[in-house]
C-alpha positions in Angstrom: 0.1 0.1 0.1 1.5 3.7 -0.8 2.3 5.7 2.2 -1.0 7.8 2.2 -2.4 10.8 4.5 -6.1 11.6 4.5 -7.8 14.5 5.8 -10.7 16.9 5.5 -10.3 19.5 3.3 -9.5 22.9 3.9 -9.3 26.4 2.6 -6.0 25.4 1.7 -6.6 23.1 -0.4 -8.7 23.9 -2.9 -6.4 25.1 -5.3 -4.7 21.8 -5.2 -7.8 19.8 -5.6 -9.5 22.0 -8.1 -7.5 20.2 -11.0 -8.1 16.9 -9.3 -11.9 17.6 -9.1 -11.5 18.7 -12.9 -9.7 15.8 -14.2 -12.9 13.3 -12.1 -15.6 15.8 -14.3 -13.5 15.2 -17.3 -14.0 11.6 -16.6 -18.1 11.6 -16.8 -17.7 14.1 -19.5 -19.0 17.2 -17.7 -16.9 20.4 -17.1 -18.9 22.8 -14.5 -16.3 25.0 -14.7 -13.5 26.2 -11.8 -16.0 29.0 -10.2 -19.0 26.3 -9.8 -16.3 24.0 -8.1 -14.7 26.3 -6.2 -18.6 27.5 -5.3 -18.8 24.3 -4.0 -16.0 22.8 -2.1 -16.4 26.8 0.0 -20.4 25.2 0.1 -18.7 22.5 2.0 -16.0 23.7 4.1 -18.9 26.0 5.5 -21.5 23.5 6.1 -19.3 20.3 7.4 -22.2 19.1 9.6 -24.9 19.5 7.3 -24.3 19.4 3.9 -20.9 17.3 3.8 -17.4 17.3 3.5 -14.3 16.5 1.2 -11.5 14.4 2.0 -8.5 14.7 0.3 -5.1 12.0 -0.1 -2.1 13.2 0.0 1.1 11.1 -0.9 4.3 11.0 1.3 6.0 14.0 -0.6 2.7 15.9 0.6 0.8 16.1 -2.7 -2.7 15.8 -3.1 -3.4 12.9 -5.3 -7.4 11.8 -4.9 -10.2 12.8 -2.8 -13.4 12.0 -1.7 -17.0 13.8 -1.3 -19.3 13.3 1.3 -22.9 14.6 1.2 -25.0 13.9 4.2 -28.5 13.1 2.7 -31.9 11.8 4.1 -33.0 8.6 3.2 -36.4 7.1 3.4 -35.5 3.7 3.3 -33.1 3.5 6.0 -35.7 6.1 7.9 -33.2 8.3 8.5 -29.7 10.3 7.3 -27.3 8.8 5.4 -23.5 9.7 3.8 -23.6 9.6 0.4 -20.0 9.2 -1.3 -20.8 10.8 -4.3 -17.0 11.5 -6.0 -14.5 9.3 -5.1 -11.0 9.9 -7.3 -7.4 9.2 -7.6 -5.2 10.7 -9.6 -3.8 7.8 -12.6 -0.1 8.1 -11.2 -1.5 7.1 -7.6 -4.0 4.2 -8.9 -3.1 1.3 -7.5 -1.9 1.4 -4.3 -4.8 1.3 -1.6 -5.4 5.3 -1.8 -8.7 4.7 -3.1 -9.8 1.9 -0.3 -8.4 4.8 2.0 -10.7 7.6 1.4 -13.3 4.8 1.4 -12.6 3.6 5.2 -12.0 7.8 5.9 -15.4 8.2 4.3 -17.1 5.3 6.5 -15.2 6.4 9.4 -16.4 10.2 8.7 -20.2 8.3 8.9 -19.8 6.7 11.8 -18.4 10.4 13.3 -21.6 11.6 11.7 -24.1 9.0 13.5 -25.3 7.7 10.0 -26.4 4.3 9.7 -24.9 3.8 6.1 -22.6 5.2 3.1 -23.9 4.6 -0.4 -21.8 5.4 -3.4 -22.0 5.2 -7.2 -20.0 4.7 -10.1 -20.4 4.4 -13.9 -21.3 0.6 -15.4 -18.1 1.1 -17.0 -15.9 1.9 -14.9 -14.8 -1.7 -14.2 -11.5 -0.9 -12.6 -13.5 1.4 -9.5 -15.7 -2.0 -9.3 -12.9 -3.3 -8.4 -11.9 -1.7 -5.5 -15.5 -1.3 -4.1 -16.2 -5.0 -4.2 -13.0 -5.5 -1.9 -14.7 -3.3 0.2 -17.8 -5.6 1.7 -19.8 -3.5 1.0 -23.1 -4.9 -1.4 -23.6 -4.7 -4.8 -27.3 -3.2 -5.7 -28.9 -3.6 -8.7 -30.5 0.0 -9.4 -30.7 2.3 -12.2 -29.8 5.5 -11.9 -32.4 7.9 -13.6 -31.7 11.9 -14.3 -33.5 14.7 -15.4 -31.5 18.0 -16.5 -33.4 21.1 -15.6 -33.0 24.2 -17.0 -34.6 27.6 -15.9 
């Protein structure tokens, strides 16, 4: 396993996180832009107990090599709050060293700290590399199909 430190992202981490966030968005073929990503980070920093948090993974040299974004949402199926790991990304040069799993474990610990009953996440059907990591966590694979309705003003 690669030496990695994981911590909640702070204001001083945003500039280093932005390229990773952009790469993640590029993978999912979206381009929200730097200003929107910066605003999202700010929202998480301002409301960690109600909106969610961002975790940053740093390698042994201290460089940001990955992140996870964890949102607090209500679940009718669980009759209470859960943690939704909406984003997980590890830079291609840092993959294969256990950083993704370490981020998942850190998200689970944050969920325990928050007192929520579960950690959930989604991935693209073709993202088999990520699925191989997820399958080793002990999480159960669900068979839900995601729908998305774009809303314009």
